[in-house]
N, CA, C and O atoms as a GROMACS GRO file, in nm:
protein
  484
    1UNK      N    1  -6.606   8.968  -5.351
    1UNK     CA    2  -6.505   9.007  -5.254
    1UNK      C    3  -6.562   8.995  -5.115
    1UNK      O    4  -6.679   9.028  -5.090
    2UNK      N    5  -6.481   8.949  -5.026
    2UNK     CA    6  -6.524   8.931  -4.888
    2UNK      C    7  -6.469   9.042  -4.801
    2UNK      O    8  -6.350   9.075  -4.808
    3UNK      N    9  -6.554   9.099  -4.720
    3UNK     CA   10  -6.510   9.194  -4.619
    3UNK      C   11  -6.534   9.136  -4.480
    3UNK      O   12  -6.515   9.203  -4.379
    4UNK      N   13  -6.576   9.008  -4.477
    4UNK     CA   14  -6.599   8.939  -4.350
    4UNK      C   15  -6.465   8.906  -4.285
    4UNK      O   16  -6.371   8.866  -4.353
    5UNK      N   17  -6.458   8.922  -4.155
    5UNK     CA   18  -6.335   8.887  -4.084
    5UNK      C   19  -6.225   8.984  -4.115
    5UNK      O   20  -6.212   9.034  -4.227
    6UNK      N   21  -6.148   9.010  -4.016
    6UNK     CA   22  -6.039   9.106  -4.030
    6UNK      C   23  -5.916   9.037  -4.088
    6UNK      O   24  -5.872   8.933  -4.038
    7UNK      N   25  -5.861   9.094  -4.193
    7UNK     CA   26  -5.741   9.041  -4.258
    7UNK      C   27  -5.630   9.146  -4.253
    7UNK      O   28  -5.657   9.266  -4.248
    8UNK      N   29  -5.506   9.098  -4.253
    8UNK     CA   30  -5.389   9.184  -4.249
    8UNK      C   31  -5.290   9.141  -4.355
    8UNK      O   32  -5.266   9.022  -4.373
    9UNK      N   33  -5.232   9.237  -4.425
    9UNK     CA   34  -5.123   9.213  -4.519
    9UNK      C   35  -4.993   9.231  -4.442
    9UNK      O   36  -4.969   9.336  -4.383
   10UNK      N   37  -4.908   9.129  -4.444
   10UNK     CA   38  -4.775   9.138  -4.384
   10UNK      C   39  -4.676   9.150  -4.498
   10UNK      O   40  -4.677   9.071  -4.592
   11UNK      N   41  -4.589   9.249  -4.488
   11UNK     CA   42  -4.482   9.270  -4.585
   11UNK      C   43  -4.350   9.268  -4.509
   11UNK      O   44  -4.337   9.333  -4.406
   12UNK      N   45  -4.254   9.192  -4.559
   12UNK     CA   46  -4.123   9.185  -4.495
   12UNK      C   47  -4.015   9.196  -4.602
   12UNK      O   48  -4.025   9.133  -4.707
   13UNK      N   49  -3.914   9.274  -4.574
   13UNK     CA   50  -3.795   9.280  -4.658
   13UNK      C   51  -3.687   9.205  -4.582
   13UNK      O   52  -3.650   9.243  -4.471
   14UNK      N   53  -3.634   9.098  -4.644
   14UNK     CA   54  -3.534   9.016  -4.577
   14UNK      C   55  -3.412   8.998  -4.667
   14UNK      O   56  -3.420   9.017  -4.788
   15UNK      N   57  -3.302   8.960  -4.606
   15UNK     CA   58  -3.182   8.928  -4.683
   15UNK      C   59  -3.207   8.801  -4.764
   15UNK      O   60  -3.267   8.706  -4.712
   16UNK      N   61  -3.161   8.796  -4.889
   16UNK     CA   62  -3.189   8.679  -4.973
   16UNK      C   63  -3.140   8.547  -4.913
   16UNK      O   64  -3.206   8.444  -4.930
   17UNK      N   65  -3.027   8.547  -4.845
   17UNK     CA   66  -2.974   8.421  -4.793
   17UNK      C   67  -3.051   8.370  -4.671
   17UNK      O   68  -3.024   8.260  -4.622
   18UNK      N   69  -3.147   8.449  -4.620
   18UNK     CA   70  -3.228   8.406  -4.507
   18UNK      C   71  -3.363   8.347  -4.552
   18UNK      O   72  -3.447   8.313  -4.468
   19UNK      N   73  -3.383   8.336  -4.681
   19UNK     CA   74  -3.510   8.286  -4.736
   19UNK      C   75  -3.548   8.150  -4.679
   19UNK      O   76  -3.662   8.131  -4.636
   20UNK      N   77  -3.456   8.056  -4.678
   20UNK     CA   78  -3.486   7.921  -4.629
   20UNK      C   79  -3.531   7.919  -4.484
   20UNK      O   80  -3.624   7.846  -4.449
   21UNK      N   81  -3.467   8.000  -4.400
   21UNK     CA   82  -3.504   8.008  -4.259
   21UNK      C   83  -3.648   8.060  -4.244
   21UNK      O   84  -3.726   8.007  -4.165
   22UNK      N   85  -3.680   8.162  -4.321
   22UNK     CA   86  -3.814   8.222  -4.312
   22UNK      C   87  -3.920   8.126  -4.365
   22UNK      O   88  -4.026   8.112  -4.304
   23UNK      N   89  -3.893   8.061  -4.477
   23UNK     CA   90  -3.990   7.966  -4.533
   23UNK      C   91  -4.015   7.852  -4.435
   23UNK      O   92  -4.130   7.812  -4.416
   24UNK      N   93  -3.911   7.798  -4.373
   24UNK     CA   94  -3.930   7.691  -4.274
   24UNK      C   95  -4.015   7.739  -4.156
   24UNK      O   96  -4.101   7.666  -4.107
   25UNK      N   97  -3.991   7.862  -4.111
   25UNK     CA   98  -4.069   7.917  -4.000
   25UNK      C   99  -4.217   7.929  -4.038
   25UNK      O  100  -4.305   7.902  -3.956
   26UNK      N  101  -4.245   7.969  -4.162
   26UNK     CA  102  -4.384   7.980  -4.208
   26UNK      C  103  -4.447   7.842  -4.224
   26UNK      O  104  -4.566   7.825  -4.194
   27UNK      N  105  -4.371   7.745  -4.271
   27UNK     CA  106  -4.425   7.610  -4.288
   27UNK      C  107  -4.457   7.546  -4.153
   27UNK      O  108  -4.540   7.455  -4.147
   28UNK      N  109  -4.393   7.591  -4.046
   28UNK     CA  110  -4.419   7.537  -3.913
   28UNK      C  111  -4.551   7.589  -3.852
   28UNK      O  112  -4.595   7.538  -3.749
   29UNK      N  113  -4.613   7.688  -3.915
   29UNK     CA  114  -4.740   7.741  -3.865
   29UNK      C  115  -4.851   7.638  -3.882
   29UNK      O  116  -4.856   7.570  -3.984
   30UNK      N  117  -4.939   7.624  -3.783
   30UNK     CA  118  -5.050   7.530  -3.798
   30UNK      C  119  -5.146   7.569  -3.911
   30UNK      O  120  -5.200   7.482  -3.980
   31UNK      N  121  -5.168   7.699  -3.930
   31UNK     CA  122  -5.253   7.749  -4.040
   31UNK      C  123  -5.164   7.822  -4.140
   31UNK      O  124  -5.163   7.945  -4.145
   32UNK      N  125  -5.091   7.745  -4.220
   32UNK     CA  126  -4.998   7.804  -4.317
   32UNK      C  127  -5.073   7.896  -4.414
   32UNK      O  128  -5.163   7.851  -4.484
   33UNK      N  129  -5.037   8.028  -4.419
   33UNK     CA  130  -5.115   8.122  -4.498
   33UNK      C  131  -5.078   8.131  -4.645
   33UNK      O  132  -5.155   8.189  -4.722
   34UNK      N  133  -4.967   8.077  -4.690
   34UNK     CA  134  -4.919   8.098  -4.826
   34UNK      C  135  -4.857   8.236  -4.838
   34UNK      O  136  -4.891   8.325  -4.760
   35UNK      N  137  -4.766   8.256  -4.933
   35UNK     CA  138  -4.694   8.381  -4.944
   35UNK      C  139  -4.638   8.397  -5.084
   35UNK      O  140  -4.639   8.303  -5.163
   36UNK      N  141  -4.588   8.515  -5.113
   36UNK     CA  142  -4.514   8.541  -5.237
   36UNK      C  143  -4.384   8.610  -5.203
   36UNK      O  144  -4.373   8.677  -5.100
   37UNK      N  145  -4.284   8.592  -5.289
   37UNK     CA  146  -4.156   8.661  -5.279
   37UNK      C  147  -4.132   8.738  -5.408
   37UNK      O  148  -4.166   8.690  -5.517
   38UNK      N  149  -4.074   8.855  -5.397
   38UNK     CA  150  -4.022   8.931  -5.511
   38UNK      C  151  -3.880   8.973  -5.478
   38UNK      O  152  -3.848   8.999  -5.362
   39UNK      N  153  -3.797   8.981  -5.579
   39UNK     CA  154  -3.663   9.035  -5.560
   39UNK      C  155  -3.672   9.187  -5.572
   39UNK      O  156  -3.725   9.238  -5.670
   40UNK      N  157  -3.621   9.257  -5.473
   40UNK     CA  158  -3.625   9.403  -5.472
   40UNK      C  159  -3.487   9.456  -5.434
   40UNK      O  160  -3.401   9.382  -5.386
   41UNK      N  161  -3.467   9.584  -5.456
   41UNK     CA  162  -3.342   9.648  -5.415
   41UNK      C  163  -3.374   9.786  -5.362
   41UNK      O  164  -3.474   9.847  -5.401
   42UNK      N  165  -3.290   9.833  -5.273
   42UNK     CA  166  -3.319   9.964  -5.215
   42UNK      C  167  -3.206  10.011  -5.126
   42UNK      O  168  -3.101   9.947  -5.115
   43UNK      N  169  -3.231  10.123  -5.063
   43UNK     CA  170  -3.135  10.183  -4.972
   43UNK      C  171  -3.205  10.204  -4.838
   43UNK      O  172  -3.312  10.264  -4.832
   44UNK      N  173  -3.145  10.153  -4.734
   44UNK     CA  174  -3.201  10.169  -4.600
   44UNK      C  175  -3.167  10.304  -4.542
   44UNK      O  176  -3.100  10.386  -4.605
   45UNK      N  177  -3.215  10.326  -4.421
   45UNK     CA  178  -3.192  10.456  -4.358
   45UNK      C  179  -3.045  10.478  -4.326
   45UNK      O  180  -3.003  10.592  -4.308
   46UNK      N  181  -2.964  10.370  -4.318
   46UNK     CA  182  -2.822  10.385  -4.290
   46UNK      C  183  -2.738  10.417  -4.413
   46UNK      O  184  -2.621  10.452  -4.401
   47UNK      N  185  -2.798  10.405  -4.531
   47UNK     CA  186  -2.733  10.432  -4.659
   47UNK      C  187  -2.599  10.361  -4.674
   47UNK      O  188  -2.497  10.424  -4.703
   48UNK      N  189  -2.600  10.234  -4.655
   48UNK     CA  190  -2.478  10.157  -4.676
   48UNK      C  191  -2.436  10.087  -4.550
   48UNK      O  192  -2.440  10.144  -4.441
   49UNK      N  193  -2.395   9.963  -4.565
   49UNK     CA  194  -2.358   9.886  -4.449
   49UNK      C  195  -2.210   9.906  -4.418
   49UNK      O  196  -2.125   9.900  -4.506
   50UNK      N  197  -2.182   9.930  -4.291
   50UNK     CA  198  -2.044   9.933  -4.246
   50UNK      C  199  -1.965  10.056  -4.280
   50UNK      O  200  -1.842  10.049  -4.283
   51UNK      N  201  -2.027  10.167  -4.307
   51UNK     CA  202  -1.948  10.286  -4.334
   51UNK      C  203  -2.026  10.392  -4.405
   51UNK      O  204  -2.149  10.388  -4.412
   52UNK      N  205  -1.954  10.488  -4.458
   52UNK     CA  206  -2.016  10.600  -4.526
   52UNK      C  207  -2.078  10.560  -4.658
   52UNK      O  208  -2.048  10.454  -4.713
   53UNK      N  209  -2.163  10.644  -4.706
   53UNK     CA  210  -2.234  10.618  -4.830
   53UNK      C  211  -2.211  10.736  -4.923
   53UNK      O  212  -2.237  10.850  -4.887
   54UNK      N  213  -2.164  10.707  -5.041
   54UNK     CA  214  -2.145  10.811  -5.142
   54UNK      C  215  -2.203  10.758  -5.273
   54UNK      O  216  -2.173  10.645  -5.313
   55UNK      N  217  -2.283  10.836  -5.338
   55UNK     CA  218  -2.334  10.796  -5.468
   55UNK      C  219  -2.312  10.909  -5.566
   55UNK      O  220  -2.304  11.026  -5.529
   56UNK      N  221  -2.304  10.870  -5.690
   56UNK     CA  222  -2.295  10.968  -5.797
   56UNK      C  223  -2.411  10.939  -5.892
   56UNK      O  224  -2.488  10.845  -5.870
   57UNK      N  225  -2.424  11.019  -5.995
   57UNK     CA  226  -2.533  10.996  -6.090
   57UNK      C  227  -2.517  10.864  -6.163
   57UNK      O  228  -2.617  10.806  -6.207
   58UNK      N  229  -2.396  10.815  -6.177
   58UNK     CA  230  -2.374  10.690  -6.251
   58UNK      C  231  -2.349  10.571  -6.160
   58UNK      O  232  -2.354  10.457  -6.208
   59UNK      N  233  -2.324  10.592  -6.033
   59UNK     CA  234  -2.294  10.482  -5.942
   59UNK      C  235  -2.385  10.489  -5.819
   59UNK      O  236  -2.352  10.554  -5.720
   60UNK      N  237  -2.499  10.423  -5.829
   60UNK     CA  238  -2.592  10.417  -5.716
   60UNK      C  239  -2.574  10.282  -5.647
   60UNK      O  240  -2.575  10.178  -5.713
   61UNK      N  241  -2.559  10.283  -5.518
   61UNK     CA  242  -2.541  10.160  -5.442
   61UNK      C  243  -2.676  10.116  -5.385
   61UNK      O  244  -2.742  10.191  -5.315
   62UNK      N  245  -2.714   9.993  -5.417
   62UNK     CA  246  -2.839   9.936  -5.367
   62UNK      C  247  -2.809   9.806  -5.295
   62UNK      O  248  -2.708   9.740  -5.321
   63UNK      N  249  -2.897   9.770  -5.203
   63UNK     CA  250  -2.890   9.642  -5.136
   63UNK      C  251  -3.000   9.553  -5.193
   63UNK      O  252  -3.111   9.600  -5.219
   64UNK      N  253  -2.969   9.427  -5.211
   64UNK     CA  254  -3.065   9.331  -5.262
   64UNK      C  255  -3.143   9.272  -5.144
   64UNK      O  256  -3.086   9.236  -5.042
   65UNK      N  257  -3.274   9.262  -5.160
   65UNK     CA  258  -3.361   9.203  -5.059
   65UNK      C  259  -3.465   9.116  -5.128
   65UNK      O  260  -3.485   9.125  -5.249
   66UNK      N  261  -3.530   9.033  -5.049
   66UNK     CA  262  -3.650   8.964  -5.093
   66UNK      C  263  -3.766   9.030  -5.021
   66UNK      O  264  -3.761   9.054  -4.900
   67UNK      N  265  -3.872   9.059  -5.095
   67UNK     CA  266  -3.993   9.114  -5.035
   67UNK      C  267  -4.095   9.002  -5.025
   67UNK      O  268  -4.139   8.947  -5.126
   68UNK      N  269  -4.131   8.968  -4.903
   68UNK     CA  270  -4.230   8.865  -4.875
   68UNK      C  271  -4.362   8.934  -4.849
   68UNK      O  272  -4.368   9.034  -4.776
   69UNK      N  273  -4.470   8.881  -4.908
   69UNK     CA  274  -4.604   8.933  -4.881
   69UNK      C  275  -4.697   8.816  -4.853
   69UNK      O  276  -4.695   8.714  -4.922
   70UNK      N  277  -4.779   8.834  -4.751
   70UNK     CA  278  -4.882   8.734  -4.722
   70UNK      C  279  -5.000   8.801  -4.655
   70UNK      O  280  -4.986   8.902  -4.587
   71UNK      N  281  -5.118   8.742  -4.675
   71UNK     CA  282  -5.240   8.791  -4.612
   71UNK      C  283  -5.285   8.684  -4.514
   71UNK      O  284  -5.290   8.565  -4.547
   72UNK      N  285  -5.317   8.727  -4.392
   72UNK     CA  286  -5.358   8.632  -4.288
   72UNK      C  287  -5.471   8.694  -4.205
   72UNK      O  288  -5.502   8.812  -4.217
   73UNK      N  289  -5.531   8.611  -4.121
   73UNK     CA  290  -5.629   8.664  -4.025
   73UNK      C  291  -5.555   8.757  -3.931
   73UNK      O  292  -5.443   8.728  -3.889
   74UNK      N  293  -5.616   8.867  -3.897
   74UNK     CA  294  -5.550   8.971  -3.816
   74UNK      C  295  -5.500   8.919  -3.682
   74UNK      O  296  -5.397   8.964  -3.633
   75UNK      N  297  -5.573   8.826  -3.621
   75UNK     CA  298  -5.530   8.776  -3.490
   75UNK      C  299  -5.400   8.694  -3.498
   75UNK      O  300  -5.336   8.672  -3.396
   76UNK      N  301  -5.361   8.650  -3.618
   76UNK     CA  302  -5.237   8.574  -3.636
   76UNK      C  303  -5.118   8.663  -3.674
   76UNK      O  304  -5.004   8.617  -3.672
   77UNK      N  305  -5.143   8.788  -3.708
   77UNK     CA  306  -5.039   8.874  -3.765
   77UNK      C  307  -4.920   8.895  -3.672
   77UNK      O  308  -4.805   8.887  -3.717
   78UNK      N  309  -4.944   8.920  -3.545
   78UNK     CA  310  -4.832   8.944  -3.454
   78UNK      C  311  -4.741   8.822  -3.443
   78UNK      O  312  -4.619   8.834  -3.444
   79UNK      N  313  -4.802   8.703  -3.432
   79UNK     CA  314  -4.722   8.580  -3.423
   79UNK      C  315  -4.641   8.558  -3.551
   79UNK      O  316  -4.523   8.524  -3.545
   80UNK      N  317  -4.705   8.578  -3.666
   80UNK     CA  318  -4.636   8.557  -3.794
   80UNK      C  319  -4.522   8.658  -3.810
   80UNK      O  320  -4.413   8.622  -3.853
   81UNK      N  321  -4.548   8.784  -3.777
   81UNK     CA  322  -4.442   8.886  -3.786
   81UNK      C  323  -4.323   8.848  -3.696
   81UNK      O  324  -4.207   8.862  -3.736
   82UNK      N  325  -4.353   8.801  -3.576
   82UNK     CA  326  -4.247   8.760  -3.484
   82UNK      C  327  -4.166   8.643  -3.538
   82UNK      O  328  -4.044   8.640  -3.525
   83UNK      N  329  -4.234   8.546  -3.599
   83UNK     CA  330  -4.165   8.432  -3.658
   83UNK      C  331  -4.075   8.474  -3.774
   83UNK      O  332  -3.962   8.427  -3.786
   84UNK      N  333  -4.126   8.564  -3.857
   84UNK     CA  334  -4.046   8.613  -3.970
   84UNK      C  335  -3.922   8.685  -3.919
   84UNK      O  336  -3.811   8.660  -3.965
   85UNK      N  337  -3.942   8.776  -3.823
   85UNK     CA  338  -3.830   8.854  -3.769
   85UNK      C  339  -3.726   8.764  -3.703
   85UNK      O  340  -3.606   8.785  -3.720
   86UNK      N  341  -3.771   8.664  -3.627
   86UNK     CA  342  -3.676   8.573  -3.561
   86UNK      C  343  -3.599   8.490  -3.663
   86UNK      O  344  -3.479   8.470  -3.649
   87UNK      N  345  -3.669   8.443  -3.766
   87UNK     CA  346  -3.604   8.358  -3.866
   87UNK      C  347  -3.508   8.437  -3.956
   87UNK      O  348  -3.409   8.382  -4.003
   88UNK      N  349  -3.536   8.565  -3.979
   88UNK     CA  350  -3.454   8.647  -4.070
   88UNK      C  351  -3.341   8.719  -3.998
   88UNK      O  352  -3.256   8.781  -4.062
   89UNK      N  353  -3.338   8.712  -3.865
   89UNK     CA  354  -3.242   8.788  -3.785
   89UNK      C  355  -3.100   8.735  -3.798
   89UNK      O  356  -3.076   8.615  -3.784
   90UNK      N  357  -3.006   8.826  -3.826
   90UNK     CA  358  -2.863   8.792  -3.822
   90UNK      C  359  -2.792   8.875  -3.715
   90UNK      O  360  -2.681   8.842  -3.673
   91UNK      N  361  -2.856   8.985  -3.673
   91UNK     CA  362  -2.795   9.073  -3.575
   91UNK      C  363  -2.709   9.181  -3.637
   91UNK      O  364  -2.648   9.261  -3.566
   92UNK      N  365  -2.704   9.184  -3.770
   92UNK     CA  366  -2.623   9.285  -3.840
   92UNK      C  367  -2.713   9.393  -3.898
   92UNK      O  368  -2.832   9.372  -3.923
   93UNK      N  369  -2.653   9.507  -3.919
   93UNK     CA  370  -2.723   9.618  -3.982
   93UNK      C  371  -2.774   9.573  -4.119
   93UNK      O  372  -2.703   9.505  -4.193
   94UNK      N  373  -2.898   9.611  -4.151
   94UNK     CA  374  -2.954   9.576  -4.281
   94UNK      C  375  -3.030   9.444  -4.283
   94UNK      O  376  -3.056   9.390  -4.390
   95UNK      N  377  -3.066   9.392  -4.165
   95UNK     CA  378  -3.142   9.266  -4.159
   95UNK      C  379  -3.278   9.278  -4.228
   95UNK      O  380  -3.329   9.177  -4.276
   96UNK      N  381  -3.336   9.396  -4.235
   96UNK     CA  382  -3.463   9.414  -4.303
   96UNK      C  383  -3.570   9.471  -4.212
   96UNK      O  384  -3.540   9.519  -4.103
   97UNK      N  385  -3.694   9.466  -4.259
   97UNK     CA  386  -3.808   9.521  -4.185
   97UNK      C  387  -3.929   9.429  -4.204
   97UNK      O  388  -3.936   9.352  -4.300
   98UNK      N  389  -4.024   9.439  -4.111
   98UNK     CA  390  -4.153   9.371  -4.122
   98UNK      C  391  -4.260   9.474  -4.085
   98UNK      O  392  -4.247   9.543  -3.984
   99UNK      N  393  -4.365   9.485  -4.168
   99UNK     CA  394  -4.472   9.577  -4.134
   99UNK      C  395  -4.606   9.520  -4.181
   99UNK      O  396  -4.611   9.431  -4.266
  100UNK      N  397  -4.713   9.574  -4.124
  100UNK     CA  398  -4.847   9.525  -4.156
  100UNK      C  399  -4.935   9.637  -4.210
  100UNK      O  400  -4.912   9.755  -4.184
  101UNK      N  401  -5.035   9.596  -4.287
  101UNK     CA  402  -5.133   9.687  -4.345
  101UNK      C  403  -5.270   9.620  -4.337
  101UNK      O  404  -5.282   9.503  -4.371
  102UNK      N  405  -5.374   9.692  -4.293
  102UNK     CA  406  -5.508   9.631  -4.293
  102UNK      C  407  -5.555   9.604  -4.436
  102UNK      O  408  -5.524   9.679  -4.528
  103UNK      N  409  -5.628   9.496  -4.453
  103UNK     CA  410  -5.682   9.458  -4.585
  103UNK      C  411  -5.831   9.488  -4.586
  103UNK      O  412  -5.905   9.441  -4.500
  104UNK      N  413  -5.875   9.567  -4.684
  104UNK     CA  414  -6.016   9.606  -4.695
  104UNK      C  415  -6.104   9.489  -4.738
  104UNK      O  416  -6.209   9.465  -4.680
  105UNK      N  417  -6.060   9.418  -4.841
  105UNK     CA  418  -6.138   9.304  -4.889
  105UNK      C  419  -6.042   9.199  -4.942
  105UNK      O  420  -5.927   9.228  -4.974
  106UNK      N  421  -6.092   9.076  -4.949
  106UNK     CA  422  -6.007   8.963  -4.989
  106UNK      C  423  -6.094   8.860  -5.060
  106UNK      O  424  -6.203   8.828  -5.013
  107UNK      N  425  -6.046   8.808  -5.172
  107UNK     CA  426  -6.119   8.704  -5.244
  107UNK      C  427  -6.021   8.615  -5.318
  107UNK      O  428  -5.923   8.663  -5.377
  108UNK      N  429  -6.047   8.486  -5.315
  108UNK     CA  430  -5.971   8.391  -5.395
  108UNK      C  431  -6.040   8.383  -5.532
  108UNK      O  432  -6.161   8.360  -5.540
  109UNK      N  433  -5.965   8.403  -5.637
  109UNK     CA  434  -6.022   8.406  -5.771
  109UNK      C  435  -6.091   8.274  -5.804
  109UNK      O  436  -6.198   8.274  -5.865
  110UNK      N  437  -6.031   8.162  -5.764
  110UNK     CA  438  -6.092   8.032  -5.796
  110UNK      C  439  -6.229   8.018  -5.733
  110UNK      O  440  -6.315   7.947  -5.786
  111UNK      N  441  -6.252   8.086  -5.620
  111UNK     CA  442  -6.380   8.074  -5.550
  111UNK      C  443  -6.483   8.179  -5.594
  111UNK      O  444  -6.603   8.155  -5.584
  112UNK      N  445  -6.438   8.294  -5.642
  112UNK     CA  446  -6.533   8.400  -5.674
  112UNK      C  447  -6.546   8.427  -5.824
  112UNK      O  448  -6.649   8.477  -5.868
  113UNK      N  449  -6.445   8.395  -5.900
  113UNK     CA  450  -6.451   8.419  -6.044
  113UNK      C  451  -6.522   8.307  -6.113
  113UNK      O  452  -6.520   8.193  -6.067
  114UNK      N  453  -6.584   8.338  -6.224
  114UNK     CA  454  -6.644   8.234  -6.307
  114UNK      C  455  -6.643   8.279  -6.450
  114UNK      O  456  -6.644   8.398  -6.480
  115UNK      N  457  -6.640   8.183  -6.536
  115UNK     CA  458  -6.636   8.212  -6.678
  115UNK      C  459  -6.776   8.245  -6.728
  115UNK      O  460  -6.875   8.189  -6.678
  116UNK      N  461  -6.786   8.334  -6.825
  116UNK     CA  462  -6.919   8.363  -6.881
  116UNK      C  463  -6.972   8.239  -6.953
  116UNK      O  464  -6.896   8.161  -7.010
  117UNK      N  465  -7.101   8.225  -6.948
  117UNK     CA  466  -7.165   8.111  -7.015
  117UNK      C  467  -7.142   8.122  -7.164
  117UNK      O  468  -7.155   8.229  -7.224
  118UNK      N  469  -7.107   8.010  -7.224
  118UNK     CA  470  -7.087   8.003  -7.369
  118UNK      C  471  -7.216   7.951  -7.434
  118UNK      O  472  -7.272   7.851  -7.389
  119UNK      N  473  -7.262   8.019  -7.539
  119UNK     CA  474  -7.384   7.968  -7.606
  119UNK      C  475  -7.358   7.831  -7.671
  119UNK      O  476  -7.252   7.809  -7.730
  120UNK      N  477  -7.454   7.742  -7.658
  120UNK     CA  478  -7.441   7.609  -7.719
  120UNK      C  479  -7.493   7.614  -7.860
  120UNK      O  480  -7.596   7.675  -7.887
  121UNK      N  481  -7.421   7.550  -7.952
  121UNK     CA  482  -7.463   7.548  -8.094
  121UNK      C  483  -7.564   7.440  -8.119
  121UNK      O  484  -7.609   7.424  -8.233
   0.00000   0.00000   0.00000
């Protein structure tokens, strides 16, 4: 595991239909960091778009989002967050969030992992 150099985890929750815009914005970066997406659902602080929110034990209202995660050099994090936010922006309530977390250590498995030696017969 490497603790050299400062790394940052960027997490963004975006609307699913904005995925293409965000991916294109990330591909335009000179040092493309790579990323993952997961489908997630949740309730924002407004508890429902465009009006009141009522839930019962059997009827919970959730919004569908994509959760993007990527690790980058810390000095690039502000630019990447700005690109994600600009690409995902619709101007409507529920556009999503972007936040960062410091990364303690980082290692690529292909570079640090190795298979145990097999005895030769």
